[in-house]
C-alpha positions as CSV (number, residue, x, y, z in Angstrom):
1,X,53.8,-10.7,143.8
2,X,51.2,-12.2,141.5
3,X,47.9,-10.8,140.4
4,X,45.2,-11.0,137.9
5,X,43.9,-8.5,135.4
6,X,41.5,-8.3,132.9
7,X,42.3,-6.4,129.6
8,X,40.0,-5.2,127.2
9,X,40.9,-7.1,123.7
10,X,42.4,-3.9,121.9
11,X,44.5,-3.5,125.3
12,X,45.6,-7.1,125.2
13,X,46.6,-6.9,121.5
14,X,48.4,-3.7,121.8
15,X,50.2,-5.3,124.6
16,X,51.2,-8.2,122.8
17,X,52.5,-6.0,119.8
18,X,54.2,-4.0,122.4
19,X,56.0,-7.5,123.8
20,X,57.0,-8.6,120.3
21,X,58.7,-5.4,119.5
22,X,60.5,-5.4,122.6
23,X,61.5,-9.0,123.3
24,X,59.6,-8.8,126.5
25,X,57.1,-10.8,128.5
26,X,53.6,-9.3,129.5
27,X,54.8,-9.5,132.8
28,X,57.8,-7.4,132.2
29,X,55.6,-4.8,130.2
30,X,53.1,-4.4,132.7
31,X,55.8,-3.8,135.2
32,X,57.2,-1.3,133.0
33,X,53.7,0.4,132.4
34,X,53.4,0.7,136.2
35,X,56.5,2.1,136.9
36,X,56.1,4.6,134.1
37,X,52.9,5.3,135.4
38,X,54.0,6.1,139.1
39,X,56.6,8.0,138.1
40,X,54.5,10.6,136.2
41,X,52.2,10.6,139.4
42,X,54.9,11.4,141.9
43,X,55.9,14.3,139.1
44,X,52.5,15.7,139.9
45,X,52.4,15.4,143.6
46,X,53.0,19.2,144.5
47,X,56.2,19.9,146.8
48,X,55.2,19.3,150.9
49,X,57.2,22.9,151.4
50,X,54.5,24.5,148.8
51,X,52.2,26.8,150.6
52,X,53.7,26.4,153.7
53,X,53.7,30.2,154.5
54,X,50.1,30.6,153.2
55,X,48.7,31.1,156.7
56,X,51.2,33.3,158.2
57,X,50.8,36.9,158.8
58,X,54.1,37.9,156.9
59,X,55.0,38.2,153.4
60,X,57.4,35.3,152.5
61,X,59.4,37.3,150.3
62,X,59.8,40.4,152.4
63,X,60.7,38.3,155.4
64,X,63.4,36.5,153.1
65,X,64.8,39.9,152.2
66,X,64.6,41.3,156.1
67,X,66.9,37.9,156.8
68,X,68.9,38.3,154.2
69,X,69.8,42.3,155.3
70,X,70.8,40.9,158.7
71,X,73.3,38.7,157.0
72,X,75.0,41.2,154.8
73,X,75.2,43.5,158.2
74,X,76.7,40.5,160.0
75,X,79.4,40.5,157.2
76,X,80.3,44.2,157.3
77,X,81.4,43.6,161.0
């Protein structure tokens, strides 16, 4: 998909320097920059499971320990 953007002169100059150095087009440099930015943004997105137990009346660690004790009892039979 095509898009039109306006860049300040300093950014355009830096972009052209990058393109000459790497032997790539402006379009490719912008695609790479957008891809890198999106990877960074995804890494900042919290895990959807984070805080899942925050509204539950039981402590998550206590629950986990209780469940593991049940598993251990099942192995001893």
